[in-house]
C-alpha positions as a printed NumPy array, in Angstrom:
array([[ 24.782,  80.09 , 127.047],
       [ 26.724,  77.863, 124.716],
       [ 27.128,  74.146, 125.242],
       [ 30.244,  72.119, 124.424],
       [ 27.993,  70.114, 122.119],
       [ 26.916,  73.048, 119.931],
       [ 29.913,  72.85 , 117.607],
       [ 29.636,  69.055, 117.309],
       [ 25.942,  69.272, 116.493],
       [ 26.598,  71.944, 113.877],
       [ 29.352,  69.802, 112.35 ],
       [ 27.1  ,  66.727, 112.288],
       [ 24.283,  68.658, 110.62 ],
       [ 26.676,  70.192, 108.083],
       [ 28.171,  66.764, 107.334],
       [ 24.709,  65.274, 106.87 ],
       [ 23.698,  68.063, 104.505],
       [ 26.937,  67.639, 102.541],
       [ 26.421,  63.872, 102.188],
       [ 22.825,  64.379, 101.093],
       [ 23.928,  66.864,  98.426],
       [ 26.711,  64.513,  97.293],
       [ 24.204,  61.671,  96.896],
       [ 21.994,  63.865,  94.717],
       [ 24.998,  64.959,  92.616],
       [ 26.057,  61.325,  92.216],
       [ 22.572,  60.445,  90.956],
       [ 22.835,  63.231,  88.397],
       [ 26.29 ,  62.03 ,  87.325],
       [ 25.019,  58.474,  86.967],
       [ 22.105,  59.69 ,  84.857],
       [ 24.644,  61.347,  82.547],
       [ 26.631,  58.13 ,  81.943],
       [ 26.617,  56.901,  78.349],
       [ 28.409,  54.216,  76.388],
       [ 28.899,  53.805,  72.67 ],
       [ 29.579,  50.588,  70.786],
       [ 30.374,  50.164,  67.111],
       [ 29.743,  46.99 ,  65.134],
       [ 32.46 ,  45.376,  63.015],
       [ 32.961,  47.109,  59.65 ],
       [ 31.207,  50.119,  61.237],
       [ 27.832,  48.8  ,  60.133],
       [ 26.144,  50.527,  63.066],
       [ 27.102,  52.666,  66.059],
       [ 24.85 ,  52.757,  69.12 ],
       [ 24.945,  55.013,  72.169],
       [ 22.925,  54.132,  75.254],
       [ 22.133,  56.046,  78.436],
       [ 22.505,  55.027,  82.057],
       [ 19.266,  53.013,  82.038],
       [ 20.232,  51.239,  78.8  ],
       [ 17.957,  53.317,  76.58 ],
       [ 19.172,  53.971,  73.033],
       [ 20.064,  57.646,  72.72 ],
       [ 21.769,  57.463,  69.318],
       [ 21.667,  54.996,  66.457],
       [ 23.933,  55.767,  63.551],
       [ 25.096,  54.03 ,  60.377],
       [ 28.591,  55.51 ,  59.846],
       [ 29.16 ,  53.74 ,  56.528],
       [ 26.98 ,  52.305,  53.809],
       [ 27.927,  48.74 ,  54.821],
       [ 24.392,  48.087,  56.115],
       [ 23.026,  48.401,  52.567],
       [ 24.607,  45.087,  51.573],
       [ 23.117,  43.146,  54.475],
       [ 19.987,  41.067,  54.668],
       [ 17.431,  42.602,  57.062],
       [ 17.741,  39.713,  59.54 ],
       [ 21.538,  40.014,  59.574],
       [ 21.331,  43.766,  60.062],
       [ 18.847,  43.288,  62.914],
       [ 21.23 ,  40.824,  64.608],
       [ 24.164,  43.219,  64.258],
       [ 22.106,  46.09 ,  65.665],
       [ 20.941,  43.974,  68.609],
       [ 24.465,  42.73 ,  69.347],
       [ 25.802,  46.294,  69.228],
       [ 23.046,  47.548,  71.544],
       [ 23.822,  44.695,  73.955],
       [ 27.521,  45.592,  73.887],
       [ 26.798,  49.265,  74.617],
       [ 24.408,  48.317,  77.443],
       [ 27.049,  46.068,  79.009],
       [ 29.552,  48.939,  78.878],
       [ 27.149,  51.415,  80.464],
       [ 26.174,  48.915,  83.151],
       [ 29.84 ,  48.474,  84.04 ],
       [ 30.355,  52.26 ,  84.247],
       [ 27.266,  52.779,  86.378],
       [ 28.125,  49.869,  88.676],
       [ 31.603,  51.322,  89.24 ],
       [ 30.152,  54.743,  90.006],
       [ 27.513,  53.313,  92.336],
       [ 29.937,  51.139,  94.242],
       [ 32.12 ,  54.144,  94.956],
       [ 29.43 ,  56.421,  96.403],
       [ 26.242,  54.675,  97.472],
       [ 25.503,  53.575, 101.02 ],
       [ 24.387,  50.055, 101.77 ],
       [ 20.701,  49.265, 101.595],
       [ 20.146,  51.016,  98.281],
       [ 18.58 ,  48.643,  95.746],
       [ 20.971,  48.661,  92.767],
       [ 18.187,  47.643,  90.351],
       [ 16.093,  50.674,  91.361],
       [ 19.111,  52.893,  90.996],
       [ 19.966,  51.571,  87.541],
       [ 16.375,  51.93 ,  86.39 ],
       [ 16.298,  55.543,  87.547],
       [ 13.686,  54.808,  90.233],
       [ 15.844,  55.677,  93.235],
       [ 15.85 ,  59.236,  94.573],
       [ 18.62 ,  59.732,  97.13 ],
       [ 16.652,  62.575,  98.688],
       [ 14.111,  59.981,  99.841],
       [ 16.895,  57.905, 101.416],
       [ 18.431,  60.983, 103.026],
       [ 15.592,  63.275, 104.118],
       [ 16.27 ,  67.004, 104.235],
       [ 15.594,  67.16 , 107.984],
       [ 17.765,  64.933, 110.125],
       [ 15.501,  62.743, 112.284],
       [ 16.194,  63.245, 115.968],
       [ 14.465,  62.923, 119.336],
       [ 12.39 ,  65.917, 120.497],
       [ 14.846,  66.735, 123.311],
       [ 17.715,  66.987, 120.828],
       [ 15.562,  68.994, 118.41 ],
       [ 14.718,  71.404, 121.266],
       [ 18.384,  71.74 , 122.067],
       [ 19.312,  72.364, 118.419],
       [ 16.458,  74.829, 117.881],
       [ 16.547,  76.661, 121.22 ],
       [ 19.812,  75.83 , 122.934],
       [ 18.273,  74.129, 125.949],
       [ 16.731,  70.821, 126.843],
       [ 13.345,  69.768, 128.191],
       [ 14.324,  70.165, 131.849],
       [ 15.712,  73.669, 131.338],
       [ 12.609,  74.721, 129.439],
       [ 10.326,  73.402, 132.167],
       [ 12.487,  75.042, 134.795],
       [ 11.898,  78.379, 133.064],
       [  8.16 ,  77.94 , 133.304],
       [  7.651,  77.404, 129.581]])
């Protein structure tokens, strides 16, 4: 025998599963975010990943050859900082759009946050509700049947 709640429960479970999958996809999209910055005179070009790690370091021209090592180091550092600021802005925008409250942004940005831990695969619910979802009847009906 079907209950008027069956469809609602199915919809709630499907919605939960969809949101959990979306959170995982968002984490993957955030991990794929990059930003590239180029120094003046194209001395250096730096690409960083979502956690600020350098993924590419390129010298598009020979301009670096005419620089003192300390000056070149400063230009590289400034360019890395610029790329990191850009990627942080992109990640923050992406996070703000999709993440629920209570998620530590620092953990997320450092790649330490797994949305599957925040949204467990099984929806937590009281035993009576779980019985109803699994078997279609509640505790009193089950006991009434001698089970």
